C-alpha positions in Angstrom: 74.8 116.6 143.3 78.7 117.1 142.6 79.4 113.5 142.9 76.7 112.6 140.3 78.0 115.2 137.9 81.4 113.9 138.2 80.3 110.1 137.7 78.4 111.4 134.6 81.3 113.3 133.3 83.8 110.3 133.8 81.3 107.9 132.1 81.1 110.3 129.3 84.8 110.7 129.0 85.2 106.7 128.9 82.5 106.6 126.1 84.3 109.0 124.1 87.7 107.5 124.7 86.4 103.9 123.4 85.2 105.6 120.3 88.8 107.3 119.7 90.9 106.1 116.8 93.7 103.7 117.4 96.9 104.8 115.7 98.6 101.5 114.4 102.1 103.2 114.9 101.6 104.2 118.6 99.2 101.5 119.8 100.2 98.6 122.3 98.9 95.1 122.1 95.9 95.8 124.3 94.7 98.9 122.1 95.2 97.0 118.9 93.2 94.1 120.0 90.4 96.5 121.1 89.7 96.9 117.4 87.3 94.4 116.1 89.0 92.1 113.8 92.4 92.3 115.4 93.0 89.3 117.6 96.2 88.3 119.4 97.9 86.8 116.3 97.4 89.8 114.0 98.4 92.2 116.9 101.6 90.3 117.1 102.3 90.6 113.4 101.6 94.4 113.5 103.9 94.9 116.4 106.7 92.7 114.8 106.5 94.6 111.5 106.4 97.8 113.4 109.7 97.1 115.0 111.6 97.3 111.6 110.0 100.8 110.8 106.8 102.6 111.3 104.0 102.0 108.9 103.9 105.0 106.2 100.5 104.6 105.0 97.7 102.1 104.3 99.3 100.6 101.3 102.3 100.0 103.4 100.4 98.5 106.3 98.6 96.2 103.8 101.8 95.2 102.1 103.6 94.3 105.3 101.1 92.7 107.5 100.1 89.2 106.4 96.3 88.6 106.4 95.4 92.3 105.6 94.0 93.1 102.3 92.0 95.8 101.0 88.6 94.6 102.4 90.1 93.9 105.8 91.7 97.4 105.8 88.4 98.9 105.0 86.7 97.0 108.0 89.5 97.8 110.4 89.6 101.5 109.5 85.9 101.5 109.9 86.3 100.2 113.4 88.8 102.9 114.3 92.1 102.0 113.1 94.4 104.6 111.6 97.8 104.8 110.0 99.5 108.2 110.4 96.3 109.5 111.6 94.5 108.6 108.1 91.6 106.3 107.8 91.5 104.0 104.8 90.3 105.6 101.6 90.5 102.5 99.4 87.7 100.4 98.0 84.9 99.6 100.7 83.6 96.0 100.1 79.8 95.8 99.9 79.1 92.1 100.6 75.2 92.3 100.1 75.4 94.3 96.6 74.6 92.1 93.6 76.2 93.3 90.4 73.9 92.2 87.5 76.5 93.7 85.1 79.2 91.5 85.9 80.7 89.4 83.3 78.6 86.3 82.5 75.7 87.6 84.4 72.3 86.9 82.8 70.1 89.8 82.2 66.9 90.1 84.3 63.6 89.5 82.8 62.9 93.2 82.4 66.5 93.9 80.7 65.9 91.0 78.2 62.5 92.2 77.1 62.9 95.9 77.0 63.9 97.2 73.7 66.5 100.1 73.5 64.7 103.5 73.6 65.8 105.5 70.5 67.1 109.1 71.2 64.7 111.9 70.7 65.4 114.3 67.7 66.5 117.6 68.7 67.7 116.4 72.3 70.6 118.5 73.6 73.7 116.2 74.4 
C-alpha cells in the first residue's frame, strides 16, 4: 500500500514539475528546449545572449534574441517560459480571428444594407 502511494506521489510530483515555468535567465539547454517552439538553434542563441548579461524583461529578450518577436514571445510565455519570473503581457496573436473593420475590408451584406439607427430623443448619454 505504501509503495503504491509513493509511486502515485512521485508521478504527481513529476507532472507538476513538467508544468512548472522555465526561467530564461536560469534554464539550461535541456530546460529551454523543453518549451514548445524552442529548438536547439534558438536555445543556443538564448544562451549566447545570456552570457553578456541576464535578460531584464520581455522587451529586452525580444530585442536581443534573433527570431523572437511579439507573437513568438506570447506563444513561448503561454508554454511556460518566463523572464525574471514574469510571463509575457504584450499582445496575444489570434490567428483565427477575422477583423472586418480592417482598412480596405468590404462591409458584409448586413453592414452594407442596414441604415444607421437614429438616436432616440431624450436618451441619456
